[in-house]
C-alpha positions in Angstrom: 0.0 0.0 0.0 2.8 2.4 0.9 4.8 1.5 -2.2 1.7 2.1 -4.4 1.1 5.5 -2.8 4.7 6.5 -3.4 4.5 5.4 -7.0 1.4 7.5 -7.5 2.7 10.7 -6.0 6.5 10.6 -6.0 6.9 14.4 -5.7 5.2 14.6 -2.4 7.2 11.9 -0.9 10.4 13.2 -2.4 9.8 16.5 -0.5 9.4 14.5 2.7 12.6 12.6 2.0 14.5 16.0 1.4 13.1 17.4 4.7 14.2 14.4 6.7 17.6 14.0 4.9 18.6 17.6 5.2 17.4 17.6 8.8 19.6 14.6 9.6 22.6 16.2 8.0 22.1 19.4 9.9 21.5 17.6 13.1 24.8 15.9 12.9 26.5 19.0 11.5 25.6 21.0 14.6 26.2 18.2 17.1 28.4 20.4 19.2 25.9 23.4 19.3 22.9 22.5 21.3 20.9 25.6 20.4 21.2 25.1 16.7 20.6 21.4 17.0 17.3 22.1 18.8 16.3 24.6 16.1 17.0 21.9 13.5 14.8 19.5 15.4 12.0 22.0 15.7 12.3 22.9 12.0 12.2 19.3 10.8 9.3 18.4 13.1 7.3 21.4 12.1 8.0 20.7 8.4 7.0 17.1 8.8 3.8 18.1 10.6 2.8 20.6 7.9 3.8 18.2 5.1 1.5 15.5 6.7 -1.4 18.0 6.9 -0.9 18.9 3.2 -0.6 15.3 2.2 -3.8 14.3 3.9 -5.6 17.4 2.6 -4.6 16.4 -1.0 -5.9 12.9 -0.3 -9.1 14.3 1.0 -9.0 12.5 4.4 -7.9 15.3 6.7 -9.8 15.2 9.9 -9.3 16.5 13.4 -8.2 13.1 14.6 -5.4 13.0 12.0 -4.2 16.5 13.0 -4.1 15.5 16.7 -2.3 12.3 15.8 0.4 14.0 13.9 0.7 16.8 16.5 1.3 14.1 19.2 3.8 12.3 17.1 5.6 15.6 16.5 5.6 16.4 20.2 6.9 12.9 21.1 9.7 13.3 18.5 10.8 16.6 20.0 10.7 15.2 23.5 12.7 12.0 22.6 15.3 13.7 20.4 15.8 17.1 22.1 15.9 15.9 25.7 
């Protein structure tokens, strides 16, 4: 199912890949600067959150439960990675 979705809309998933890839590079690039590393985390998590909202909006299945789910995942990621 995921492979089928990626094949149908490779551009959207390529944007997600770029967000995560650039975020990982910057995270390790700034491993000695905690302030910049936290900014990278917040930027990547925010970008992922808004990408997911856009993705579900385009699919036509964006609901409040999906928004809350992605927000909680984003919050969990910030807590696990930043602290």
